[in-house]
C-alpha positions as CSV (number, residue, x, y, z in Angstrom):
1,M,15.8,-97.7,240.3
2,P,16.8,-97.1,236.7
3,E,20.3,-98.4,237.6
4,R,18.9,-101.6,238.8
5,F,17.0,-102.2,235.6
6,D,20.1,-101.3,233.6
7,V,22.1,-103.9,235.5
8,A,19.4,-106.5,235.1
9,I,19.1,-105.9,231.3
10,E,22.8,-105.9,230.9
11,A,23.1,-109.3,232.7
12,L,20.2,-110.7,230.6
13,L,21.9,-109.6,227.4
14,R,25.2,-111.1,228.5
15,R,23.5,-114.4,229.3
16,R,21.7,-114.4,226.0
17,A,24.9,-113.6,224.1
18,T,26.8,-116.3,225.9
19,G,24.0,-118.8,225.3
20,G,23.8,-117.9,221.6
21,L,27.6,-118.3,221.3
22,I,27.4,-121.7,222.9
23,V,24.6,-122.8,220.7
24,A,26.5,-121.6,217.6
25,V,29.6,-123.5,218.6
26,L,27.6,-126.7,219.3
27,L,25.7,-126.4,216.1
28,T,29.0,-126.0,214.1
29,V,30.5,-129.1,215.8
30,F,27.4,-131.1,215.2
31,L,27.2,-130.2,211.5
32,S,30.9,-130.9,210.9
33,F,30.6,-134.4,212.5
34,S,27.4,-135.2,210.7
35,S,28.9,-134.3,207.3
36,R,32.0,-136.4,207.7
37,P,30.6,-139.7,206.2
38,S,29.3,-137.9,203.0
39,V,32.7,-136.2,202.6
40,R,34.4,-139.6,202.8
41,R,32.0,-141.1,200.4
42,A,32.6,-138.3,197.9
43,E,36.3,-138.8,198.2
44,Q,36.0,-142.5,197.6
45,D,33.7,-141.9,194.6
46,A,36.2,-139.5,193.1
47,Y,39.0,-142.1,193.5
48,W,37.0,-144.8,191.8
49,V,36.0,-142.5,188.9
50,S,39.6,-141.6,188.3
51,H,40.6,-145.2,188.5
52,T,37.9,-146.3,186.1
53,R,39.0,-143.6,183.6
54,K,42.6,-144.7,183.8
55,V,41.6,-148.3,183.2
56,M,39.4,-147.4,180.3
57,A,42.2,-145.3,178.7
58,M,44.6,-148.2,179.2
59,L,42.2,-150.7,177.6
60,Q,41.6,-148.3,174.6
61,G,45.3,-147.9,174.1
62,T,46.0,-151.6,174.4
63,S,43.2,-152.4,171.9
64,R,44.5,-149.8,169.5
65,D,48.0,-151.1,169.8
66,V,46.8,-154.7,169.2
67,L,44.8,-153.7,166.1
68,E,47.7,-151.6,164.7
69,N,50.3,-154.2,165.3
70,G,48.1,-156.9,163.8
71,N,47.3,-154.9,160.8
72,Q,51.0,-154.0,160.2
73,R,51.9,-157.7,160.2
74,G,49.0,-158.6,158.1
75,G,47.8,-161.1,160.6
76,I,44.5,-159.6,161.3
77,G,41.7,-158.9,158.9
78,P,39.0,-156.4,159.1
79,E,36.5,-159.0,160.3
80,R,38.8,-160.1,163.1
81,A,39.5,-156.4,164.0
82,R,35.8,-155.7,164.3
83,A,35.3,-158.8,166.4
84,V,38.1,-157.9,168.8
85,A,37.0,-154.2,169.0
86,G,33.4,-155.4,169.7
87,A,34.6,-157.8,172.4
88,L,36.6,-155.1,174.0
89,S,33.7,-152.6,174.0
90,D,31.2,-155.0,175.5
91,G,32.5,-154.3,179.0
92,P,33.1,-156.4,182.1
93,R,29.9,-158.5,181.9
94,H,31.4,-160.4,179.0
95,L,34.9,-160.5,180.4
96,S,35.3,-164.3,180.6
97,Q,34.0,-164.6,177.0
98,D,36.3,-161.9,175.8
99,S,39.3,-163.3,177.6
100,S,38.8,-166.7,176.0
101,R,38.4,-165.1,172.5
102,L,41.6,-163.1,173.2
103,L,43.4,-166.3,174.2
104,V,42.2,-168.0,171.0
105,F,43.3,-165.0,169.0
106,V,46.8,-165.0,170.5
107,Q,47.2,-168.7,169.9
108,E,46.1,-168.4,166.3
109,E,48.7,-165.6,165.7
110,R,51.6,-167.7,167.1
């Protein structure tokens, strides 16, 4: 009789181990598929952050070059330099206003 109990216990342990392994694999697959959208979103956010930093660096370099070149030629005064720097630092909400000011500034310098 003890042999029969040993066989039954061994079969029960094998079934539980197999069931546990299947549950672990299914849980891993489910978690990997459920986390895909957030991983994609994080990747896109990282791209846009790096893009924004590149654009900001380009704008700062351009405004610095404009101010330096204007000051070297004597064509821009301190008031105008402050106005242009202020217009560039206001951000995208004043983009149309800033672009019209910049066009006027360029036309005045010609």
